[in-house]
VOGU-3710 file (C-alpha; in Angstrom, 3 decimals, decimal comma):
1> mfvhsryfpd> -8,823/-49,327/20,943  -6,620/-46,320/20,336  -5,350/-43,765/22,818  -4,233/-40,154/22,302  -0,602/-39,453/23,134  -0,043/-38,546/26,761  2,334/-36,117/28,386  6,010/-36,975/27,972  8,829/-35,425/30,071  11,042/-33,114/28,015
11> eaifnrhpad> 14,136/-35,304/28,136  12,306/-38,508/27,289  10,259/-37,626/24,229  12,952/-38,307/21,641  14,508/-41,386/23,207  11,297/-43,091/24,308  8,985/-42,123/21,454  11,012/-41,977/18,216  7,935/-43,094/16,262  6,077/-39,979/17,417
21> vrvlskmlta> 9,005/-37,900/16,182  8,840/-39,473/12,741  5,068/-39,215/12,406  4,932/-35,622/13,630  7,608/-34,695/11,120  5,655/-36,391/8,348  2,516/-34,531/9,296  4,221/-31,137/9,385  5,997/-31,588/6,086  2,846/-32,819/4,365
31> nvvdvssisi> 0,487/-30,155/5,602  2,104/-27,014/6,967  2,637/-23,808/4,971  2,996/-21,433/7,906  4,062/-23,418/10,969  2,080/-21,089/13,227  -1,142/-21,420/11,242  -2,128/-24,859/12,530  -2,810/-25,579/16,173  -0,309/-28,396/16,517
41> vfvsscflfr> 1,670/-27,625/19,640  3,666/-30,691/20,498  7,381/-29,967/20,601  9,236/-30,359/23,873  12,224/-28,204/24,728  14,772/-30,780/23,580  12,893/-32,507/20,764  13,906/-30,443/17,760  17,361/-29,641/19,083  18,059/-33,342/19,551
51> lliqnsvlqp> 16,955/-33,944/15,983  19,519/-31,369/14,884  22,252/-33,230/16,723  21,266/-36,813/16,034  20,195/-36,513/12,391  22,808/-34,105/10,978  20,234/-31,764/9,470  21,903/-28,508/10,454  24,912/-28,429/8,121  22,897/-29,412/5,008
61> lldaladlpe> 20,319/-26,807/6,020  23,070/-24,201/6,007  24,660/-25,451/2,780  21,314/-25,502/0,958  20,961/-21,742/1,393  23,359/-21,330/-1,528  20,803/-22,964/-3,858  17,932/-20,676/-2,850  17,104/-17,378/-4,598  17,981/-14,144/-2,833
71> wygvksmqan> 15,080/-13,953/-0,378  15,004/-10,346/0,818  18,026/-10,890/3,063  16,499/-13,999/4,655  19,382/-16,215/3,525  21,993/-14,159/5,349  19,735/-13,900/8,421  19,382/-17,690/8,581  23,109/-18,203/7,977  23,948/-15,823/10,817
81> wigdcsgcff> 21,321/-17,432/13,042  22,728/-20,922/12,485  26,336/-19,795/12,786  29,500/-21,638/11,862  29,077/-25,401/12,115  32,627/-26,042/13,324  32,072/-28,192/16,404  29,940/-31,050/17,659  28,393/-32,660/20,724  29,534/-35,895/22,352
91> nhimkvdgrd> 27,165/-37,925/24,512  28,105/-38,631/28,141  26,602/-41,043/30,661  26,314/-39,244/33,991  27,412/-41,011/37,166  27,377/-40,352/40,916  29,599/-42,453/43,189  30,380/-44,651/40,207  26,716/-45,501/39,591  24,791/-44,676/36,407
101> sgevlaaytg> 22,274/-41,938/37,190  20,113/-42,552/34,119  21,018/-39,142/32,710  22,675/-38,743/29,305  24,298/-35,365/28,682  25,514/-33,975/25,354  28,544/-31,664/25,735  29,886/-29,385/23,000  33,443/-28,890/21,832  34,905/-26,863/19,011
111> speavfgaay> 37,872/-29,297/18,826  36,378/-32,767/18,361  39,708/-34,086/17,061  41,148/-33,578/20,572  38,295/-35,337/22,373  40,615/-37,923/23,958  42,284/-35,094/25,873  39,179/-33,922/27,741  39,784/-33,022/31,405  36,244/-32,164/32,490
121> vsvlpshrll> 32,696/-31,363/31,417  31,435/-27,939/32,479  27,807/-26,864/32,953  26,298/-23,466/33,725  24,641/-22,792/37,101  21,385/-22,363/35,133  21,649/-25,845/33,613  18,566/-28,024/33,900  20,453/-30,645/35,933  20,624/-28,194/38,844
131> hgssalktal> 16,898/-27,589/38,699  13,693/-29,546/38,463  13,634/-33,240/39,295  17,018/-34,357/37,978  18,626/-37,261/39,831  21,871/-35,249/39,890  20,369/-32,130/41,418  21,299/-32,861/45,023  24,913/-33,757/44,296  25,414/-30,742/42,045
141> lralrpgrds> 23,837/-28,248/44,427  25,942/-29,633/47,270  29,099/-28,716/45,348  27,882/-25,386/43,975  29,845/-22,309/45,081  28,209/-19,318/43,359  30,667/-17,184/41,430  33,388/-19,867/41,535  34,280/-22,850/39,381  32,923/-25,743/41,467
151> ltevtalnvf> 34,279/-29,276/41,157  31,547/-31,849/41,826  31,410/-35,535/42,686  29,410/-36,146/39,504  31,344/-37,674/36,598  30,670/-37,932/32,867  31,587/-41,061/30,899  32,251/-40,171/27,253  30,381/-42,752/25,175  32,836/-42,319/22,291
161> tgrevpvvis> 36,215/-42,423/24,081  35,211/-44,526/27,076  37,015/-42,055/29,346  35,432/-40,636/32,496  35,938/-37,009/33,582  34,558/-34,894/36,450  31,717/-32,395/36,073  32,443/-28,758/36,908  29,827/-26,078/37,569  31,177/-22,985/35,838
171> skkefdghld> 31,607/-19,601/37,487  30,350/-18,040/34,247  26,756/-17,007/33,670  26,996/-17,978/30,012  29,314/-19,683/27,543  30,035/-18,539/24,002  27,000/-18,746/21,772  24,023/-20,251/23,568  25,670/-23,346/25,030  25,051/-24,594/28,557
181> tvmgipdsse> 27,368/-27,644/28,481  30,949/-27,737/27,153  33,897/-30,100/27,222  37,127/-28,788/28,726  40,091/-29,848/26,557  43,291/-28,195/27,837  45,383/-28,950/24,730  43,042/-26,887/22,564  42,449/-23,918/24,890  44,667/-21,994/27,289
191> eeaelaqslg> 41,626/-20,929/29,310  40,501/-24,539/29,720  44,031/-25,576/30,676  44,152/-22,872/33,375  40,790/-23,999/34,774  41,890/-27,648/34,906  45,112/-26,668/36,684  43,279/-24,458/39,206  41,027/-27,398/40,149  43,945/-29,858/40,335
201> lswisvlkte> 42,685/-31,948/37,430  44,948/-34,134/35,309  44,569/-34,815/31,625  46,205/-36,655/28,757  48,090/-34,629/26,173  46,777/-35,480/22,719  48,426/-32,923/20,396  52,041/-32,935/19,227  53,524/-29,959/17,376  55,829/-30,945/14,513
211> qdgtqtlins> 58,866/-28,999/13,301  56,889/-27,447/10,452  54,337/-26,078/12,930  51,576/-28,569/12,134  49,990/-30,674/14,847  49,308/-34,400/14,912  47,400/-36,569/17,357  48,970/-38,688/20,067  47,364/-40,861/22,771  44,161/-40,996/20,724
221> deftgqsrae> 43,690/-44,705/20,020  43,193/-45,452/16,331  43,433/-41,750/15,423  47,013/-41,374/16,709  49,337/-40,057/14,007  46,651/-38,254/12,045  46,857/-34,520/11,424  44,317/-32,320/13,204  42,408/-31,774/9,962  42,321/-35,506/9,183
231> afnsvtqkar> 41,335/-36,366/12,741  38,553/-33,758/12,753  36,800/-35,627/9,951  37,597/-39,167/11,044  36,700/-38,633/14,721  33,343/-37,012/13,967  32,531/-39,673/11,363  33,348/-42,495/13,761  31,317/-40,835/16,532  28,310/-40,699/14,227
241> ernaggylts> 28,743/-44,351/13,311  28,791/-45,269/17,015  25,756/-43,065/17,719  27,837/-41,141/20,252  27,456/-37,681/18,705  29,818/-36,157/16,160  27,279/-34,264/14,046  28,678/-30,860/13,128  26,597/-28,064/14,545  26,797/-24,488/15,731
251> aklrdwlisr> 27,324/-23,150/19,228  24,823/-20,346/18,560  21,572/-22,312/18,478  19,219/-22,529/21,428  16,689/-25,246/22,226  13,287/-24,642/20,657  10,547/-24,620/23,256  6,825/-24,978/22,679  5,410/-25,787/26,083  2,657/-28,317/26,683
261> qrywgtpipi> 1,316/-29,038/30,138  -0,449/-32,080/31,570  -3,941/-30,772/31,044  -4,239/-27,115/30,152  -2,055/-27,129/27,036  -2,734/-28,264/23,489  -2,821/-32,099/23,224  -0,281/-33,844/21,019  -2,320/-34,749/17,908  -1,113/-38,337/17,643
271> vhcsacgpvp> -3,220/-41,475/17,853  -1,476/-44,666/19,011  -2,804/-47,543/16,930  -1,912/-51,179/17,599  -2,001/-51,885/13,844  -0,546/-48,725/12,270  1,581/-47,407/15,116  1,578/-43,669/15,889  -0,697/-41,865/13,398  -1,308/-38,092/13,091
281> vpveelpvtl> -4,781/-36,712/13,581  -6,114/-35,462/10,189  -5,789/-31,735/9,564  -9,539/-31,279/9,246  -9,926/-32,574/12,808  -7,390/-30,157/14,300  -7,026/-28,764/16,824  -7,606/-31,626/19,228  -9,486/-29,917/22,043  -9,340/-30,920/25,674
291> pkvsslsgkg> -12,349/-32,646/27,241  -14,255/-31,272/30,212  -13,363/-33,178/33,362  -15,398/-33,323/36,536  -12,658/-32,133/38,891  -9,083/-30,863/38,953  -7,357/-31,780/42,204  -3,838/-30,856/41,166  -2,579/-34,096/42,710  -1,744/-37,546/41,465
301> asplktaqdw> -2,018/-38,646/37,849  -3,270/-36,564/34,943  -7,025/-35,860/35,088  -7,205/-36,949/31,446  -7,058/-40,553/32,629  -10,681/-40,219/33,684  -11,798/-38,994/30,234  -12,061/-42,418/28,629  -14,388/-41,270/25,834  -11,764/-38,742/24,811
311> lrcqcprpfe> -8,753/-41,027/25,242  -10,157/-43,845/23,114  -10,737/-42,915/19,487  -10,671/-44,287/15,954  -7,435/-44,570/13,985  -7,293/-41,961/11,182  -5,855/-42,644/7,768  -2,044/-43,046/7,886  0,455/-40,708/6,265  0,894/-41,135/2,494
321> hsradhwmpv> 4,219/-40,388/0,804  2,550/-39,831/-2,578  0,126/-37,242/-1,239  2,918/-35,314/0,444  4,865/-35,256/-2,816  1,741/-34,198/-4,710  1,064/-31,130/-2,564  4,610/-30,154/-1,656  6,709/-28,077/-2,021  4,557/-25,054/-1,289
331> dvyiggkeha> 4,363/-22,694/-4,269  4,645/-19,448/-2,312  5,434/-18,751/1,340  3,973/-15,386/2,359  5,092/-13,904/5,639  6,870/-11,060/7,344  10,641/-10,832/7,481  10,447/-11,415/11,223  9,756/-15,093/10,416  13,158/-15,541/8,754
341> vmhlyyarfl> 14,689/-17,381/11,717  11,423/-18,699/13,116  8,575/-20,208/11,060  10,479/-20,176/7,786  13,554/-21,678/9,433  11,675/-24,328/11,420  9,767/-25,492/8,357  12,989/-25,762/6,347  14,549/-27,818/9,116  11,610/-30,230/9,324
351> shfcrdqgmv> 11,503/-30,630/5,554  15,231/-31,448/5,404  14,789/-33,919/8,256  11,884/-35,703/6,563  13,804/-35,867/3,297  16,729/-37,513/5,097  14,286/-40,015/6,620  12,977/-40,924/3,148  9,493/-39,623/3,938  9,292/-37,075/1,111
361> shrepfrkll> 11,099/-36,456/-2,174  11,736/-32,730/-1,797  14,286/-31,084/0,475  13,188/-27,439/0,460  9,562/-26,830/1,523  8,963/-23,568/-0,397  9,548/-22,687/-4,032  9,170/-18,953/-3,560  9,126/-16,463/-0,752  7,131/-13,239/-0,598
371> vqglikgqtf> 7,915/-10,979/2,342  5,155/-8,400/2,709  5,678/-4,919/4,077  3,708/-3,128/6,785  1,047/-0,452/6,691  2,366/2,308/8,895  0,423/5,092/10,525  1,589/8,493/11,684  2,465/8,669/15,372  2,670/11,717/17,623
381> rvaetgqylt> 4,742/11,469/20,817  5,379/14,016/23,511  9,120/14,659/23,265  9,688/14,867/27,026  7,688/11,828/28,158  7,445/9,616/25,076  3,638/9,425/25,488  1,688/8,603/22,327  -1,237/10,944/21,639  -4,496/10,567/19,759
391> kedidfsgpe> -5,259/13,148/17,077  -7,955/14,591/19,350  -5,202/15,571/21,797  -3,201/17,446/19,154  -3,393/21,037/17,912  -2,723/21,123/14,153  -3,445/24,842/13,676  0,204/25,967/13,721  3,126/25,146/11,424  3,999/22,164/13,656
401> piqrdsgsrl> 1,592/19,957/15,642  1,705/20,414/19,422  -0,056/18,844/22,409  -3,380/20,607/22,820  -3,348/20,994/26,616  0,311/21,650/27,384  1,637/23,040/24,125  4,491/20,528/24,278  6,348/19,855/21,053  5,792/16,451/19,447
411> qvtwekmsks> 7,916/13,862/17,700  6,162/12,872/14,460  7,113/9,521/12,906  5,629/6,625/10,937  5,309/3,308/12,770  3,473/0,011/12,508  -0,196/0,563/13,301  -1,015/-0,340/16,871  -3,535/0,594/19,549  -0,768/1,430/22,005
421> kqngldpqev> 0,712/3,949/19,581  -2,644/5,591/18,886  -2,018/5,387/15,138  -4,483/2,711/14,149  -7,275/3,140/11,661  -10,712/1,572/11,917  -11,043/-0,557/8,749  -14,816/-0,262/8,880  -14,680/3,519/8,557  -12,390/3,281/5,544
431> lqqygldtmr> -14,523/0,604/3,912  -17,680/2,626/4,382  -16,024/5,628/2,754  -14,315/3,950/-0,199  -15,560/0,375/-0,495  -13,676/-2,899/-0,305  -12,436/-3,037/-3,898  -11,042/0,485/-3,785  -9,122/-0,264/-0,600  -7,777/-3,511/-1,994
441> lyllyaappe> -6,621/-1,792/-5,181  -5,063/1,014/-3,175  -3,050/-1,365/-0,988  -1,808/-3,264/-4,037  -1,077/-0,158/-6,113  0,556/2,031/-3,468  3,838/0,058/-3,374  5,433/-3,306/-4,218  4,298/-5,923/-1,703  7,630/-6,055/0,129
451> qdilwdvktd> 7,673/-2,308/0,808  5,953/-0,490/3,666  3,008/1,833/3,021  2,681/5,132/4,858  -1,051/5,617/5,307  -2,165/9,094/4,268  -5,318/9,097/2,150  -5,032/12,818/1,441  -1,885/12,564/-0,650  -1,587/8,966/-1,772
461> aipgvlrwqa> -2,844/6,776/-4,604  -6,523/6,496/-3,714  -7,640/9,311/-6,080  -5,845/7,617/-8,969  -7,467/4,286/-8,144  -10,900/5,907/-8,019  -10,354/7,538/-11,425  -9,263/4,238/-12,957  -12,385/2,461/-11,720  -14,524/5,225/-13,199
471> rlwglitklr> -12,734/4,878/-16,551  -13,336/1,115/-16,563  -17,019/1,729/-15,993  -16,983/4,301/-18,780  -15,470/1,819/-21,262  -18,267/-0,689/-20,651  -20,832/2,053/-21,120  -19,070/3,204/-24,300  -19,139/-0,268/-25,882  -22,753/-0,952/-24,934
481> aaregpetpn> -23,885/2,409/-26,294  -22,059/1,835/-29,598  -23,586/-1,604/-30,090  -27,110/-0,460/-29,271  -27,214/1,982/-32,181  -28,799/1,329/-35,577  -25,532/0,350/-37,303  -24,550/-3,338/-37,267  -20,895/-4,008/-36,299  -18,816/-5,113/-39,285
491> psvlnkrers> -14,967/-5,281/-39,133  -14,684/-5,185/-42,916  -15,832/-1,542/-43,090  -12,782/-0,272/-41,173  -10,318/1,743/-43,250  -6,531/1,354/-43,164  -6,007/3,872/-40,342  -8,748/2,260/-38,255  -7,350/-1,238/-38,851  -3,953/0,030/-37,692
501> earkiwenkn> -5,629/1,423/-34,582  -7,310/-1,943/-33,935  -3,956/-3,670/-34,440  -2,404/-1,442/-31,806  -5,176/-2,415/-29,363  -4,501/-6,081/-30,131  -0,777/-5,668/-29,496  -1,334/-3,796/-26,238  -3,806/-6,454/-25,087  -1,299/-9,259/-25,641
511> yaitqvtghf> 1,500/-7,249/-24,078  -0,681/-6,575/-21,019  -1,582/-10,266/-20,703  2,110/-11,200/-20,820  3,119/-8,611/-18,238  0,217/-9,053/-15,827  0,469/-12,846/-15,902  4,168/-12,569/-15,067  3,495/-10,183/-12,200  0,846/-12,524/-10,780
521> tedflfnaai> 2,914/-15,697/-11,035  6,585/-14,682/-10,910  7,541/-11,441/-9,167  4,241/-10,532/-7,406  4,554/-6,876/-8,385  0,831/-6,231/-8,192  1,397/-2,484/-8,347  3,089/-2,998/-11,731  0,219/-5,267/-12,821  -2,313/-2,532/-12,013
531> srlmgltntl> -0,145/0,004/-13,813  -0,121/-2,197/-16,919  -3,915/-2,568/-16,766  -4,168/1,203/-16,501  -2,048/1,435/-19,646  -4,411/-0,880/-21,508  -7,298/1,217/-20,212  -5,661/4,325/-21,706  -5,302/2,606/-25,073  -8,981/1,599/-25,099
541> sqassrvvlh> -10,082/5,065/-23,966  -8,368/6,608/-27,004  -10,143/4,309/-29,473  -12,286/6,037/-32,089  -16,031/5,430/-32,148  -15,840/3,338/-35,349  -13,131/1,059/-33,855  -15,295/0,594/-30,737  -18,257/-0,354/-32,891  -16,650/-2,472/-35,597
551> svefeealas> -13,510/-4,104/-34,126  -13,346/-7,428/-32,346  -9,978/-6,276/-30,956  -11,601/-3,630/-28,733  -14,185/-6,102/-27,500  -11,654/-8,819/-26,618  -9,192/-6,379/-25,033  -11,922/-4,964/-22,771  -13,014/-8,472/-21,785  -9,399/-9,447/-20,979
561> lcvmaapmcp> -9,024/-6,252/-18,965  -12,037/-7,156/-16,800  -10,878/-10,728/-16,228  -7,342/-9,659/-15,254  -8,696/-7,024/-12,866  -11,029/-9,511/-11,161  -8,547/-10,984/-8,636  -7,804/-7,496/-7,335  -11,283/-5,938/-7,488  -13,755/-8,839/-7,769
571> hlaselwagl> -16,885/-6,853/-6,935  -16,263/-4,139/-9,522  -15,123/-6,687/-12,109  -18,292/-8,713/-11,558  -20,419/-5,643/-12,271  -18,337/-4,794/-15,341  -18,650/-8,346/-16,644  -22,390/-8,303/-16,113  -22,491/-5,203/-18,312  -20,240/-6,794/-20,957
581> sqvrnplgsv> -22,408/-9,886/-21,053  -25,335/-7,719/-22,175  -23,516/-6,157/-25,157  -25,559/-6,634/-28,293  -24,114/-8,183/-31,463  -20,795/-9,414/-30,008  -18,175/-10,018/-32,685  -16,105/-12,599/-30,802  -16,813/-15,658/-28,683  -15,313/-14,257/-25,481
591> llgkgsvlqq> -18,543/-12,484/-24,487  -20,629/-15,584/-25,129  -19,159/-17,479/-22,180  -21,477/-18,348/-19,326  -20,954/-17,604/-15,677  -19,470/-14,705/-13,727  -16,136/-13,053/-14,353  -14,508/-15,292/-11,742  -15,564/-18,348/-13,758  -13,908/-17,163/-16,974
601> pwpsvdpeyl> -10,590/-18,622/-18,136  -7,518/-16,472/-17,668  -6,693/-14,620/-20,908  -4,015/-16,213/-23,039  -1,605/-14,587/-25,457  -2,602/-14,995/-29,103  -0,238/-17,389/-30,939  0,273/-14,835/-33,723  1,599/-12,336/-31,174  4,202/-14,856/-30,010
611> qtpdtlqlsv> 5,345/-15,418/-33,601  5,778/-11,756/-34,476  9,198/-10,072/-34,082  9,775/-9,222/-30,449  9,726/-5,479/-31,068  7,292/-2,624/-30,677  6,914/0,841/-32,119  7,898/3,464/-29,587  6,358/6,896/-30,089  8,896/9,708/-29,761
621> rinnkacgsv> 8,023/13,200/-28,579  10,210/16,250/-28,233  8,932/18,841/-25,777  5,561/17,047/-25,839  5,277/17,238/-29,658  4,937/13,976/-31,654  7,951/13,518/-33,937  7,701/9,930/-35,159  8,427/6,435/-33,868  11,314/4,020/-33,399
631> svprevaqda> 11,275/0,206/-33,286  12,726/-1,158/-30,017  12,999/-4,691/-28,573  10,174/-5,468/-26,174  12,586/-6,852/-23,598  14,138/-3,408/-23,072  10,986/-1,356/-23,622  10,817/-0,480/-19,896  14,531/0,310/-19,516  14,706/4,109/-19,776
641> qkvqelvlns> 18,484/4,242/-20,307  18,540/1,628/-23,079  15,482/3,080/-24,817  17,062/6,544/-24,802  20,249/5,146/-26,347  18,281/3,314/-29,056  16,348/6,452/-29,984  19,479/8,647/-30,077  21,263/6,114/-32,293  18,312/5,838/-34,706
651> slgarllser> 17,967/7,907/-37,876  15,144/9,870/-36,250  17,286/10,666/-33,233  20,266/11,634/-35,347  18,108/14,018/-37,370  16,167/15,665/-34,538  18,231/15,320/-31,363  21,935/15,125/-32,234  22,441/18,914/-32,133  20,200/19,631/-29,144
661> vikkailspr> 20,830/19,659/-25,371  18,642/17,051/-23,699  17,560/18,122/-20,219  15,501/15,040/-19,459  14,014/11,956/-21,093  10,755/10,563/-19,699  9,739/6,978/-20,568  6,040/6,300/-20,006  5,431/3,285/-17,742  2,030/2,615/-19,338
671> talinflvde> 2,384/3,193/-23,072  5,187/2,830/-25,621  6,223/6,477/-25,545  9,292/8,530/-24,668  9,315/12,305/-24,313  12,556/14,294/-24,636  12,704/17,677/-22,933  15,297/19,812/-24,730  16,449/23,409/-24,877  14,589/25,339/-27,552
//
């Protein structure tokens, strides 16, 4: 029989249930993309922080940032959040009247090389030992003098040095960083020396200053004679070997708390199996919901003890290393920048931990990061009171909006949409007006995904999106009408000019496939992908009637256009594909495929296109008049400055532009064209 994991006190979960720690870490690393997306709430206040200390994950986590791409400032945010890993914790056994209290306390020092010179261990008045059910609570509270450094009868035995020092309750409300327990080492700090002297404490001097100004260790057992730098490394290494602390960490980090109560919280999703040991509940069975119990007295043992049908369950399939390696790392992590030092950081920590435990092969959990922007709405606040107003409460008749009732002036800004700020928009109203595909295209086209969008349908990109959809529909109609006429399509009847036109369509199709595929899989610039599809649409719209009728290039380019548009406007693309599928006398095989547009293979670049010189013909205009063309490398075709230089250095540029004053050069983002505006 197998029993769900029960409630564990915060301080005991790591020490008493290390198997749970390992299994939970396996489960997270194997299955989690966004840590908040799965209802697994199991971490006690000290669990993850203890892993940081006892498994030396923190420093590698910080060092590994150098190997990651520049993630929208996330790297620097995580580095600042972690802080400088220049100190460590040492474990202490807590005693009262010479007797072991059962408490083990980790105290931080920024000078681990001087650990043999500790005079005391200091805790904050807010420390957990002074609260709750700690065995030391009574003794500590008895000595507490608020606002003063209070020497207590409690002592701390350093597991590493074997030396016992008194515990002091600090007069401070907080230490540097987010520490609540520190070691007082007088030789390394004047402030700590003054405190020890004021309390009448003695200590052993452990640092000797040489004539050259360097310091070496004395009275430090086997480390005596070493320089401070040498001792820093050797002391921390030896402490790690003895399991007494010594892992370099930062003073800035706080404990991570995800609370779980005896009954009304989320159960720990671990099954305890006599054969397999602790095993995670499968993802498809999450979350583990609480059973209904007959009564809640609030006294005695957990009411879950009475829910035997819930407690006893079947063992799920154990964790598999190969499956974790198959699915991980995650291809793309999508989330807001506010997750930089939360979900994204936690997941990186757990992945590093599991890699160190040999559970998975990868260290970083995400290959790429996409930080999406916000859709912001216009807000109107009364300047005097800060009250947010609805548009019904505003008078827009004058040059500036004012409050309708009072005439008060308003502060007009753009902020994240929220009910409290009265700047939200009912999605249903927008969908009814424009349709789902139009709204999706608008959101993707209005800005790169990492930028914010200021919602204003009167002046933004929606009209352009609507026109593009209409042009797509018109192209399908144009092809169907051409193929339904009396003339049979025949590519061989095209003349030289028409074949050149068809070739241009073929080149633009392959160029669009290359660009759009890259935007979908590499940089996620969906606005640029839509812009490129619009460019291909322009090329097809300019095709002559004979090229529409007789060229396979037009047919295949239009089919590729529909397939590439499908992820962003699936409903419209499905209708377009249904129309394409009914075209009579298709010249190519692409229109003979079965199924909907979403079942078609993604367009691929023609091998011949990859073998051709990586250049394209750029049309040159002067004051909007066509003047010829220049061959430019495709890799710089979107770089306005480089294209302008290439044109000016060409024979065409030397002949037509060398003696003229150029006011502006405009490079088209959709077609291979540059327009020079010059003085007449």
